[in-house]
C-alpha positions as CSV (number, residue, x, y, z in Angstrom):
1,M,19.1,27.2,5.5
2,N,15.8,26.2,3.8
3,P,13.1,24.9,6.1
4,L,12.0,21.3,5.8
5,R,8.9,20.8,3.8
6,I,6.5,18.2,5.3
7,L,3.3,16.7,3.7
8,V,0.8,15.6,6.3
9,V,-1.8,13.1,5.0
10,D,-4.7,12.2,7.3
11,D,-8.5,12.1,6.8
12,E,-9.2,13.6,10.2
13,P,-9.2,17.5,10.1
14,A,-8.5,17.8,13.8
15,I,-5.3,15.7,13.5
16,R,-4.2,17.7,10.4
17,R,-4.7,20.9,12.3
18,L,-2.8,19.6,15.3
19,L,0.1,18.4,13.2
20,K,0.2,21.6,11.1
21,T,0.3,23.8,14.2
22,S,2.9,21.7,16.0
23,L,5.2,21.2,13.0
24,A,4.9,24.9,11.9
25,S,6.0,25.9,15.5
26,Q,9.3,24.1,14.6
27,D,9.7,26.2,11.5
28,Y,8.7,23.4,9.1
29,L,6.7,24.2,6.0
30,V,3.6,22.0,6.2
31,S,1.1,21.0,3.5
32,E,-1.9,18.9,4.0
33,A,-3.9,16.2,2.1
34,A,-7.0,14.4,3.2
35,D,-6.7,11.2,1.0
36,G,-4.2,9.1,-0.9
37,G,-5.0,10.6,-4.3
38,A,-4.5,14.2,-3.1
39,A,-1.2,13.1,-1.5
40,L,0.2,11.6,-4.7
41,A,-0.9,14.7,-6.6
42,A,0.9,16.9,-4.1
43,L,4.0,14.8,-4.3
44,R,4.0,15.1,-8.1
45,R,3.5,18.8,-7.9
46,D,5.9,19.9,-5.2
47,P,9.1,18.7,-3.6
48,F,8.9,17.5,0.0
49,D,11.4,16.4,2.6
50,V,9.2,14.1,4.8
51,L,5.8,12.4,4.3
52,V,3.7,11.9,7.5
53,L,1.0,9.4,6.4
54,D,-2.0,7.9,8.0
55,L,-2.7,4.3,6.9
56,G,-6.5,4.3,7.3
57,L,-7.4,6.7,4.4
58,P,-10.6,6.6,2.4
59,G,-10.4,5.2,-1.1
60,M,-6.7,4.7,-1.7
61,D,-5.2,3.7,1.6
62,G,-1.8,4.5,3.0
63,F,-0.3,1.2,1.9
64,E,-1.0,2.0,-1.7
65,V,0.5,5.5,-1.3
66,I,3.7,4.0,0.0
67,R,3.8,1.4,-2.8
68,Q,3.4,4.0,-5.5
69,V,5.9,6.4,-3.9
70,R,8.5,3.6,-3.7
71,A,7.6,2.3,-7.2
72,G,8.8,5.7,-8.5
73,R,12.1,5.0,-6.7
74,S,11.7,8.0,-4.4
75,A,13.8,8.0,-1.3
76,L,11.4,10.4,0.5
77,P,11.3,9.6,4.2
78,I,7.8,8.2,5.1
79,I,6.6,8.2,8.7
80,V,3.4,6.2,9.2
81,L,0.7,7.1,11.7
82,S,-0.7,3.8,12.9
83,V,-3.3,2.8,15.5
84,R,-1.8,1.2,18.6
85,T,-3.1,-2.3,18.0
86,D,-2.2,-2.4,14.3
87,E,1.0,-4.5,14.6
88,A,0.4,-6.2,11.3
89,G,-0.2,-2.9,9.6
90,K,3.1,-1.5,10.9
91,V,5.0,-4.5,9.5
92,R,3.3,-4.3,6.1
93,A,4.0,-0.6,5.9
94,L,7.6,-1.0,6.8
95,D,8.0,-3.9,4.3
96,L,6.5,-1.7,1.6
97,G,9.2,1.0,2.3
98,A,8.0,3.2,5.1
99,D,10.9,4.5,7.3
100,D,9.2,4.6,10.7
101,Y,5.9,4.7,12.4
102,V,4.3,6.5,15.3
103,T,1.3,5.0,17.1
104,K,-1.9,6.9,17.7
105,P,-2.5,8.5,20.1
106,F,1.0,10.0,19.8
107,G,3.1,12.6,21.5
108,I,4.3,15.5,19.3
109,E,7.9,15.3,20.8
110,E,8.1,11.6,19.7
111,L,6.9,12.5,16.2
112,L,9.5,15.4,15.9
113,A,12.2,13.0,17.0
114,R,11.1,10.4,14.4
115,I,11.2,13.2,11.7
116,R,14.7,14.2,12.7
117,A,15.9,10.6,12.6
118,A,14.3,10.0,9.2
119,V,16.0,13.1,7.8
120,R,19.3,12.1,9.2
121,H,19.0,8.6,7.8
122,R,18.3,10.0,4.3
123,L,21.3,12.3,4.5
124,Q,23.4,9.4,5.7
125,Q,22.4,7.3,2.7
126,E,23.1,10.2,0.3
127,G,26.6,10.8,1.6
128,E,27.5,7.9,3.8
129,L,30.5,8.5,6.0
130,P,33.3,5.9,6.1
131,I,33.0,5.8,9.9
132,F,29.7,5.3,11.7
133,Q,29.5,6.6,15.3
134,S,26.7,6.1,17.8
135,G,27.5,6.4,21.4
136,A,30.4,4.1,22.3
137,L,30.0,2.2,19.1
138,A,32.2,3.0,16.1
139,V,32.1,1.1,12.8
140,D,34.8,1.7,10.2
141,L,32.9,0.7,7.1
142,V,36.0,0.7,4.9
143,R,38.3,-1.4,7.0
144,R,35.4,-3.4,8.6
145,I,36.6,-2.7,12.1
146,V,34.2,-2.4,15.0
147,T,35.1,-0.8,18.3
148,V,33.3,0.0,21.5
149,N,34.9,2.7,23.7
150,G,37.9,2.4,21.5
151,A,38.5,-1.3,22.0
152,E,38.2,-3.5,18.9
153,V,35.3,-6.1,19.0
154,K,35.7,-9.2,16.9
155,L,32.6,-10.2,15.0
156,T,31.9,-13.2,12.9
157,P,31.1,-12.5,9.2
158,R,27.4,-13.0,9.7
159,E,27.4,-10.8,12.8
160,Y,29.2,-8.0,10.8
161,D,26.7,-8.4,7.9
162,L,23.8,-7.9,10.3
163,L,25.5,-4.9,12.0
164,R,26.4,-3.4,8.7
165,L,22.7,-3.6,7.6
166,L,21.6,-2.0,10.8
167,V,24.2,0.8,10.4
168,A,23.1,1.4,6.8
169,H,19.6,2.1,8.1
170,A,20.4,3.5,11.5
171,G,17.4,5.2,13.2
172,K,15.0,3.3,11.0
173,V,12.9,0.3,12.0
174,L,13.9,-2.8,10.0
175,T,11.3,-5.7,10.0
176,H,12.3,-9.3,10.7
177,K,11.4,-10.2,7.1
178,F,13.6,-7.5,5.6
179,I,16.6,-8.4,7.8
180,L,16.3,-12.1,7.1
181,H,16.1,-11.5,3.3
182,E,19.0,-9.1,3.3
183,V,21.4,-11.0,5.5
184,W,20.4,-14.6,5.0
185,G,19.0,-14.3,1.5
186,S,15.7,-16.0,2.4
187,D,12.9,-16.0,5.0
188,T,14.9,-18.1,7.5
189,D,13.4,-18.9,10.9
190,V,13.3,-15.6,12.8
191,Q,14.8,-17.4,15.8
192,Y,18.2,-17.3,14.0
193,L,17.9,-13.5,13.9
194,R,17.0,-13.3,17.5
195,I,20.1,-15.4,18.4
196,Y,22.4,-13.1,16.4
197,V,20.9,-10.0,17.8
198,R,21.4,-11.4,21.3
199,T,25.1,-12.1,20.5
200,L,25.6,-8.6,19.0
201,R,24.2,-7.1,22.1
202,Q,26.5,-9.1,24.3
203,K,29.4,-7.8,22.3
204,L,28.3,-4.2,21.8
205,E,26.0,-3.2,24.7
206,A,27.2,-2.0,28.1
207,D,24.2,-3.9,29.5
208,P,22.8,-6.5,27.0
209,E,19.7,-6.9,29.2
210,Q,18.9,-3.2,28.9
211,P,20.1,-2.5,25.3
212,R,20.6,1.1,24.2
213,L,22.1,0.6,20.8
214,I,19.9,-2.1,19.2
215,A,16.3,-1.6,20.2
216,T,13.6,-4.1,19.8
217,E,10.4,-2.9,18.1
218,Q,8.0,-5.5,19.7
219,G,6.5,-7.8,17.1
220,V,8.0,-5.8,14.2
221,G,11.8,-5.9,14.1
222,Y,14.9,-3.9,15.3
223,R,16.3,-0.4,15.2
224,L,19.9,0.7,15.6
225,K,20.4,4.0,17.5
226,A,20.9,6.8,15.0
227,P,24.4,8.4,14.8
228,D,25.3,11.1,17.2
């Protein structure tokens, strides 16, 4: 099996060294870039499986890198490194097409988990299985049947549309704006979304007050637990 190739883009040498050492210890092949221009050149030159990208780069920032990568219709998983207080930056990066984010300072184990989830999501999109399974939840995408612990759960058409969108991007953070546009077709009041998420949790979660399937990314959006 070929090792995953990861491009790390950060203008801080110490962080690049840390990431390269940590990722290489997991048998990943790691390349580095210190700015956006070098990152895009590396992406044009070599194939990569994951892009780990800092937003605060000199010259061309991380947002522009994401924009150009997605403008080329690349499905390359992009995991953003963001400062803890940069909530607006997280939302903007995700809306531009990033798959996930890790806040600085970050734990390596969390980053490794995000990388694994991003890769699973890409594989799922490339060869989507007719039945999605995550914990007790199963969604038959062909027959549009939803079950929890084997018992069928009745959803309204809108609830199913919302769940179907989350399933299609399981493991990935979806912003409020993205969900509203995809499910409602416009930037409807986010309160509608919160109501539907609450209803879905009541129908799907063992404990709706402590959700394990549909996680809230505070101030950003929602994430459905990746498939088992």
